[in-house]
N, C-alpha and C positions, 0 to 999 in steps of 0.2 A: 364422730370420725373427723379426721383432718381432710379438708377439701383437696381434690387432686391438684388444683392450680397452686395451692400452698405447698404441697409435697414437692412439686416440680421446682418451686423457688428454693426450697431448702436443699434439694439435691444439687441444683445448679450452684448454690453458694458454697457448699461444703468443700473444703480443700483437704484432701486426705493427709497431707503432711502437717497441716495445722492441727487437725483433729488428733492424729496419732501422737504428735509432738506434745500434746497436753498430758500424755500419760507415759511416754517413752522418750528416752534421750536418743535422738537421731543424729547420725553422722552422714554427711554427704559423700557419695561415691559416684562420680560422673553425674549422670542425669537423675540418679535415684538416691535414696537414703537407706542406710542399713542400721540395724540395732540387734541386740539380743532379744529373742522372742519373749514377749510378756506372757505367752500361753503355755510355755514349757521351759524346763530348766536347761540352760545351755551356756557354755562359756565362749564359743566361737559364734559370732553373729551370722544368722542365716535368715533373718527377718528383713525383707525388702519392702520399701514403700516407693511406688512409682507415681510421681505427680502428673506425668503425661497421661497415664492411663487411669489415674484416680483410684488405684487399688493398692492393697497390701498383700503380701504373700510370704509365708514362712516355708522355706524349703526343708525344714527339719520336721515339723509336726504336720505340715500340709494345710494349715488354716489359711484362708484367703478371703477377700471380700472388699467392700467399699467402706466409706466413712461410717455409714449407718451400721453395717455389719460389725465393724470394729467396736463401736460403742456398745452394741448389743452383747457381743462376746466378752468384752473387758468388764463391763459394768453389770452384766447379768440381767439386763433389762429387756423389755419387750420392744417390738418394732416401733410402736407408737411413742413409747417413752424415749427411744433413741432419736426419733424425729423431733420431739419436744426439746431435747437437750441441744441438738444442732440449731434449732430455731432460736433458742435463747442465746447461743454462742454468736450467731450471726445477726442478731437483732431483727428477726423476722416475726411479725405478728401472726399468731396462730389462733384462729377463731374456729373451734370445733363445732361440728353439727352432726346430727343423725341423718344418714342417707335414707331418703324416702323411696318408695317404689317408683315414683315419678322420676327421681334422679337416676335410678338404675336404668329406666327406659331411655333416659336422655343420653346415657353413655353409649347406647347402641344406635342412637339417632344419627350420629355423624356418618356412619357407614352407609346409611340410606342416601344421604346427601352426595357422597362420593359416587354411588351407583347411578343416581339420576343425572349427575354431571357428566359421567362417562357416556350415558345414553345420549345426552344433548350434544356432546362432542361428535359422536358418530352420526347423529341426525344432521348436523350442520355440514359435516364433510360430505355425506352422501348427497345432500341438497345441492352443494356447490357443483358437483359433477353431473347433475341432472339438468333437464331443460330449463327449469325455473331458476337455476343458479348461474345462468350465462353472464348476467351483469357482474356478479361477484368474481367469477373466473376471469372475465375481461379486465376487471380492475386490477387483480393481482398480476396479470400479465403485463399491464401498462406500467406496473411498478418494477418490472424486470425480474419477476420471480419465476423460477423454473418449476415444472411439475413435481420434481423430486423434493424441492424445498417446500412447496405447498403441502405435500403429503407429510413430510417430516414434521412440520410444525402444526399439523392438524388443522390448517386454515379451512374456513367454511363459509357458508352463506345462510342467513336466516330469511325465509320467504316473506313476501309482502303481507300475507295473511297474518292477522294478529293472534291466531289461535292454532297455527300449524304445528308448533312443537307441543302444545298442550294436548291436541287431539292424538298426535303420534304417541306421546308418552302414555296417555290413557289406554290406547289400544295395546301397548306393550305391557300394561299392568302396573304402571307406576302411579302412586297416589298423588292427588292434587296438592296435598299439604307439603309433600317433599319438594315439588317443583317450586312452590312459593318460598319454602324455607331455604332452598338453594339459590334463590334470587333469579331463577329462570323465568318465573311468572310473578304476577302480582294481582291483587284483588282491587278492582276499581271501586269508586264510591257507590256505584249502583249494585255492587255485589258480584259482578261478573269477573271471571278470571281471564287474564289476557297475557300473551307473551311479553316479556320485557324487551326482547330484541326482535325486531322485524325489519326486513328490507335493509339489512346491514351485512357488511363483510365481517366475519367472526374470527377472533384471535383467542384461542383457549390459553388459560394461564395454568401452568403445571406446578405441582409441588416438587421438592428436590428428588423425590422418588418416582416422579413421572405421572402421578395421578392428577386429573383435572380438578382444579379448585374453583375456578371462576372463568369469566369471559369478558373480553372487550369487544364492542361492536362499533364499526365505523360506517357512517352514512355515506352514500355516494352522491347525495343531493347537494346542490350549491346554495340552497336556501339557508340564509344565515339565522333564520328563526329555529332551525333544526340543529340540535346539538351534534357536533362533529363526532364525538365519541360518547357512547353509553357504556358504562362499566357495571359489572355485578356489584351489588351492595355487599357490605361485610356480612358474613354468615358464620355459622358454627365452625366451618372448615376453612374459611377464607378471611384472613385479616390483612388488609392491604399493606399496612405498615411493616408486615413481616414477610412479605412476598416479593420476589424478584422475577420479572419476566425473563424466561430463557434459562433459568438456573438448572433445569433438568438437562438441557442440551449442552450446557457450558461447564458443568461442575468438574468433569474429568479432565477437560482441557485446562481449566484454571489450576488444578492440582499439578498437571504435567508441566505447565509453563511457570507455575508459581506466581501468577499474576492474573488479576481480574480487570477487564476493561468495562467501565460503567458508562452507559449511555442513557438517553431519556425515553425513547419510544419503541413500540413493537417493531416497526419496520427498520429502525436503526439496527436492532439485534439481528433480524432475519437477513437483511442484505449483507451484513458483515459476515454472518455465518456462511451464507451462500458463496461469498467471495473466498472464504477459506480461513477467516479469523474467527475462531470458535470459542474463545474464552471471554465472551461478551454477554452481559446481562443488562437489564434496564430497570429503572425505578418506576416505570410505568407512568410517567408524567407527573408523579407526586414528588414533593420535596423529599430528599434522602432522609431516612430515619435511622436511629440507633439500631433497631432490630434488623434492618436490612444490612447494615454494616457488619453486625455480628454473624449474620448468615454467611456473608462473604468470607469472614475471618475463619470459618470452619474449613475453608479450602485453601486460603492464601492470606498472607499478611500484606500483600502488595496490591495497591489499587491505582489504576490510571483512569482518570475521569476525562471523557471526551464529550464535550457539549458543543452546541452551535457557537459560532463566532459572534453572534449578535449580543445585544445588551442582556437579554433574558438568559441566554446561555452562560454568559460571564458571571452573572449574579448567582445562578444556580451552582456553578462550580465553586464560587466563594463560600456559599452556604455549606456545601458538602465537605470542604477541606477541614474545618474545625471539628466536625463530627468524627471524621475518619481518624484524625490525629488523636483525639481524646480516647479513642478505643485502642490506642497503641499500635496503629497500623501505619504503613508507609504509603504516602500518597504523591502522585504526580498528576499534572494537568496538561491536556492537549487542547488547544483551541483551533478549530478548523477555520479556513478562510470565510470571511463574512458572506452570508448567502448560502452556505453549505451546511448540511447536517450529516451525521454519519451515514445515513441512507443514501442521500444523493452523492456524497463524496465517494462512497465505495462503488457506486454504479458508474461513476465517471472514470475510475482508475483501476489499474490492475492490482493484484494482490501484492506484488513487489513494491509498487508505488505507494500503496497505503501503508504497508509495514515500514517502509523507509521514512515516510512522512511522520508516522507516530514516533519512531526512534529518534528522528532529528528534532522534533518539536516538543518532546516530553520535558516539562519543567518541574522542578521541585516547587513547593508552595511559596518559598521566599522569593525566588525569581519571578514566579507568576504574579504574586501580589505586588511586589515592588515595581516590576515593569508596567503593570496595569495602572497602579495608583500614582507613580511618580509623574506620569504625563499630566494627571489632574493637578498634582501639587505644584508643578512648575518651579518657580523660584520662591514661592511663598514659604517662609520658614515655619509658620504655624502649621500649615497643611503637611509639610514634610515631617514635622515632629509627630503629628497625629498618625501619619502613615507608619512611622517607626514604632510607635506605641501599639498600633494595631497588629503589626507583625510580631512584636514581642509578646502580646497577649495570646496570639496564635501559638507561638513556641511554648508558652506556659501550659497549653493543653496537653502536651506530650508527656505521658507518664514516666517514660524512661529517662533518668537524669543524665545519662551519657549522651543520648540523642539531643536532649535539650541543650547541653553544653556545646555540642558540635554546631547546632543550628545558631546558637547565640553568637559563637565565634564567626560564623559565616555572615550574619547580619552586621556584626561589628566591622568586618572588612568591607562589606558592600556599601555601607552608609558612612564609613569613616567616623564612627562614634565609639567611645570607650566601651569595652566589653563589660566593665564593672557597672556602668550605668544600665546597660541592658539587663545584666543579671539582677540588679536591684529591682527593676520593673517586673521581670519575670517572677522573682521571689515574692513580691507583693501581690501579684495577681494570683499565684498559686496559694498563698496564705488565705486570700479571700475565698478561693474555691474550696479549700480544705475546711475553712470555718463553716461554710454553708453545708458541706457534707457532714461535719460533726453535729450540727444542729439537727439535721435530718436523722442521723443515727441515734441521737439522744431521744428524739421523739419515738423512734422505733423501739428503743430500749425500754422506755417507760410503758409503752403499750405491751411489749413482749413480757415484761415482768408481771403485769396485771393478768395477761393471758395465761402465763405459766402457773400463777396461783390458782386460777380457775381450773386449769388443766389438771393440776395435782389433785384437786378435790374430786374431779371426775374419775381419775385413775384409782384413787383410794376406794371410791364407791364400786368401781368395776372389779377390783380385786376381792372386795368383801363379798360381792355377789357372784363371783366367778364369771364375770362378763367379758366385754370386748377387749379389756386390757390384759388378758391372760398372757403369760410369757410366750414369746416366739423366739426360739433359738435355732441357729443354723446347724444342721447335722454335719458331723465330721465326715461321714461317709453317706453315700446315696445307695439305696437298695436297688439292685439290678436283677431283673427276672431272667435275663438271657446274657450271661457273661461272655458267651461265645461271639455274639454280634456287637457287644458293647463297645469294643475298641473302634470298630468302623463307624458306628453311630456317633460316637464322641468326636471322631475326626471330622465327619461331615458337619456336625454342629459347630466345631471350631472354625471351619471355613465360613459358615453363616455369620457367627457372632463377630468375627474379625473383618471379613471382607464381603459380606453378603450383597452390598450394593455396588461392588466393583464390576464393570463390564468385562466379559471374557471375549477378547478380540482374537479369535483363532485365525490362523493363516488360511488363505483361500483353498489350499490343497488339503486342509485338515478334514477328517471325516465329521468333525463336530462343527465345522463352519456353516453358518446359516446366511444365505445371501439376503441380507436385510440391512436397512440403514441403521437400525439400532440393535447392537449385539445384546444377547442375554446377559443379565448380571449373574454373579455366582449363585445368588439365591434362586433365580429363575431357572438356571441350568440344573441345579440340584433337585429342585421341586419337580421340574418336568421329567427328569430322568427317573426319579422314584415313582412318579405317577405312571409313567409308561411301563414300568416294571411291576406295578401294582404293589409296591413295597410300602409298609407302614412300620415305623420304629417299634421294635419288640419290647424295648425297655420303657416303662411308663414315665419315669423321670425325664429321660431324654426326649420322649414324645411331647411332654408338656412344654419343654423349652422350644422345641421345633414349632409347635402350633402357636405358641405365644409370639415367637419371632415373626411368623408370617402374618399373624393378626395385626401386629404393629407395622409391618412392612406394607401391608395393603392399606393401612390408614394414612400412609404418606410420611411416617416418621423417618428422620434421618438415621444413619447407622449409629452415630454417637448417642442419639436419644434412645434407640432400641437397646444398645448396650447398657446405658444407665438404668433404664427401667427393669431390664432383666436382672442386673446385678443387685438392684435394690428391691426386688420382688418380695412381697410378704411371704410367699411360699419358700421355705428354707431350702428345699431341694433345688428349685429354680435358681435362687440366689447363689447357692454353693457351686452349682455346675457352671453358671455364667461367669462367675468370678474366676473359677479355675481355668476355664477356656480362655479368658481374656489375659491371663498371665503368660508371659513368654518364658516357659520353663527352661528353655534351652539357650537363654541369652548369654550364658557363659560358655557352656560346653561346645556349642556348635557355631560360635561367632565367626571363626574362619570360614566355615562352610557357607554361612549366610553371605559373607562378603564375596564369595566366589560366584554367587548367582547374580544375574544381571539386574533384575528388578522384581518387585512384588508381582507385577502383572505377568511376567514370564513364569514365575513360580506357580501362580494360580492356573495358568493355561496348562502347565504340566501336571500338577498334582490334584486339581479338582476332578478331572476325568478319571485319573488313576484311582482316586478314593471311591468314586462311584463304582468303577469296575471291581475294585477289591471288595466292596460291600456286596455287590451282586454275586461275586464268586463265593463269598463266605455264606451267603444265604443258600446258594446251591449246595455247598458242602453240608450245611445243617440239614437241608431237606434229604440229601443222600444218606446222611447218617441215620435219620429217623426211619427212612425206608429200609435201610439195612437192618435196623432193630426189628422192624415189623416183619421183614423177611425171615429173620432168625426164629421169631416166635410163631410164624404161620405154619400150619400143617396142610393147608389146602393147595394142591398143585396149581390150580388155575389162578388162585390169588398170588401165589409165588411168582407165576409167570408175569402177571400184571406188574408186580413190584419190580421185577427184573427189567421189564420194558421201560418203566418210568426211570429207573436208575440209569439205564443206558442213555435215555434222552437227556437226563441231567448231566451225565458225564460228557456228552457231546456239547452241550451248552457251556460246560465248564472249560472244555478245550478251546472253544471259540473265545471265551473271555481271556484265557491265558494268552491266546494269540494277540488279542487286542492290547493286553497289558504290555506285551513285548514291543508293540509298535508305538505306544504312546510315549 
């Protein structure tokens, strides 16, 4: 089999327009591409390819899917063969292996780590509010944090006993091995297990979906021999270079403002959130990484870096600029007055003062670098030339040629140097970069060719033996056991697949409003409503998609990751349903209607509750119909009376739902 991490690399690399374009002549229409469908005979194009969503859809024959699904359908090959084709196209090395029972168990292991991390977070929070947590609580108060902020970020305290968490977890039934694997405990040289964190203020680190991945613990001791911060080691669920502190609390505001503010530490994030600036995340004291930048890019293309005004903060900002630009994002820099960090600065000033300061002191990277380095260069022509070359090399990092040209012109005007000279330097730097990339790609290509040859041998053997490489083709239609409930179930799945992680922020006077700091997401609202009603999807195919969605949701995957995995599922029913749900079928016919609505958030607040109520109503209708059939066939007067009583009860419930539907 192809390892999961390799499959993820293939799916991330595959661009739907590139893949389909190898087989079909595509013409651009707005943000999409169109063509005559390759799967049925037509003269008027009804086959759409959406690069933004990574899917194709024919509005004539109904076929839809991702790059993997297209290759499977067009070439008549299996899921694994389609993956091999894409791997070869994108020079990704595939080393296949047989999944062992141990590896199967390993896939389930991560969920145990999430559960024990959630337990630890609760333990630290409860300890903070107990007698033994007084020191930690006092520390947070001296940092100006309010009780609501402490609760919101799940801040806590780890007791001075070196086995407090270990003993509490054992009593709760958690295995020692999971505490160690989650980085919460470790085994000493003498074989004894001890808590990693003790006598420290605790900062939980969350995934984008809100699950606890790891912790940072700060000592309150002034002893310099004691590390100020102890952080969780990297684990199966926590990779430091891919995590951003505060992303769970900031992601929606980042999207709303279309800007992410990047700071360094835990308290920088918390203090700014408390002040009212909530589109803030931190790199958690590490150098900014490409993975962290790509995580930000899922929510916005615009980054403002706010670091301390001292030498270390300046150099950290310089390191981050090139990485952000190379990923095609827009970057600005704000330096605070020397001696201040975002935490202290936000505690000294009002919200208006801080936002005004950021707006007034945001600099693009050219102004920032030139103002910073020109002072060092002085009148020395050699130093000045090095500075200009440095900035030109930074401009060369920008992938967009139009942006490169604009910035090169800005440099030319600022330094009074010919634009042609700057373009020459930028061109040479980019050629060097592209040469290095080509060398890497050639290495990947050679490895991929060798791997493909080996893979073809395995595929041939599998076919001959009727084994793992048997054909897997997506079904045009999905079998539905209950067509009456199917439309409602499909509509609810549509909300999950498209908007499951979007918060539903109901007005305070709404009957669905929950007085809580964190509103329910669409997924949580739907799941809670169905659970309260005791409802389970009647159609097996829809139920599979529903269960798979929440399995990945609970694992902390992002909405886009869940969508990708569902649409690229080995199960053809799941892939077909997910792809169909992800296609905006009404992008032409109801465009004017869409524009008339204020926002996606407003639409969700209106239609998600309506869909729940409609589903409840339809379930009541079905139960009433079944009772009516039973009543007609019954000859027992007492039984008939019971049926009538139940039908009257269902009718009263239906009337209530009709009333609610009228009010929503």
